[in-house]
C-alpha positions as CSV (number, residue, x, y, z in Angstrom):
1,M,-23.5,6.6,-12.0
2,I,-20.7,4.8,-10.2
3,P,-21.9,2.8,-7.2
4,E,-20.4,3.6,-3.8
5,L,-17.7,1.3,-2.4
6,T,-18.4,-0.6,0.7
7,V,-15.9,-1.6,3.4
8,E,-16.1,-5.1,2.0
9,D,-15.2,-3.9,-1.5
10,L,-12.2,-2.0,-0.1
11,N,-11.0,-5.1,1.9
12,N,-11.3,-7.2,-1.2
13,A,-9.0,-4.8,-3.1
14,R,-6.6,-4.1,-0.2
15,V,-3.1,-5.4,-0.1
16,S,-1.7,-6.1,3.4
17,R,1.8,-5.0,4.5
18,K,2.7,-8.6,4.9
19,N,1.9,-9.3,1.2
20,L,3.6,-6.1,0.0
21,I,6.8,-7.2,1.7
22,R,6.5,-10.8,0.5
23,W,5.9,-9.7,-3.2
24,I,7.9,-6.5,-3.4
25,H,10.8,-8.0,-5.4
26,L,8.7,-10.1,-7.8
27,P,8.7,-9.1,-11.5
28,W,4.9,-8.7,-11.6
29,F,4.7,-6.7,-8.3
30,R,4.0,-3.3,-10.1
31,D,1.2,-4.8,-12.3
32,L,-0.3,-6.5,-9.3
33,V,-0.5,-3.6,-6.8
34,I,-1.4,-0.6,-9.0
35,G,-5.0,0.2,-8.4
36,C,-5.1,-1.8,-5.2
37,F,-5.7,-0.1,-1.8
38,V,-3.6,0.0,1.3
39,R,-4.2,1.1,4.9
40,V,-1.9,4.0,6.0
41,A,-1.3,5.0,9.6
42,I,-1.3,8.8,9.7
43,G,-0.8,9.4,13.5
44,K,-2.7,9.2,16.7
45,H,-5.8,10.9,18.0
46,N,-6.8,10.6,21.7
47,G,-4.2,7.8,22.1
48,N,-5.7,5.7,19.2
49,Q,-4.0,5.0,15.9
50,V,-5.7,6.8,13.0
51,Y,-5.7,5.2,9.5
52,R,-6.7,6.2,6.0
53,V,-7.2,4.2,2.9
54,A,-5.0,5.0,-0.1
55,E,-4.8,3.8,-3.6
56,V,-1.5,2.6,-5.1
57,T,-0.9,4.7,-8.2
58,D,2.6,3.8,-9.2
59,V,5.7,1.7,-8.3
60,V,9.2,2.9,-9.2
61,E,12.8,2.2,-8.3
62,Y,14.0,4.7,-5.7
63,Q,17.6,6.1,-5.7
64,R,18.4,4.8,-2.2
65,V,18.0,1.6,-0.3
66,Y,15.8,1.4,2.8
67,K,14.5,-1.2,5.1
68,V,10.9,-2.3,5.6
69,D,10.6,-4.7,8.5
70,N,13.4,-7.2,7.6
71,T,13.4,-6.6,3.8
72,I,15.9,-4.3,2.1
73,T,14.5,-2.6,-1.0
74,K,14.7,0.3,-3.4
75,V,11.1,0.0,-4.5
76,L,9.0,3.1,-3.9
77,I,5.2,2.9,-3.8
78,Y,3.2,6.1,-4.7
79,L,-0.2,6.5,-3.1
80,Y,-3.2,8.7,-3.7
81,L,-4.6,9.5,-0.2
């Protein structure tokens, strides 16, 4: 039987947006983040931001360039929500 994950377990395996942006162009980025968890904002409820936890399942090169904060990238991160 697989033990239940705690909030502490998830936080230990969570990658912050700041670190994703910092590491996104490093050659080992894909190997590092697959299997880690991220926090995803999915909207608002009663004026409060609502988040979900998602697992990074893949990292690929996207066909177009886009901007994340001040970083330009073609890296696309697939999540399992």
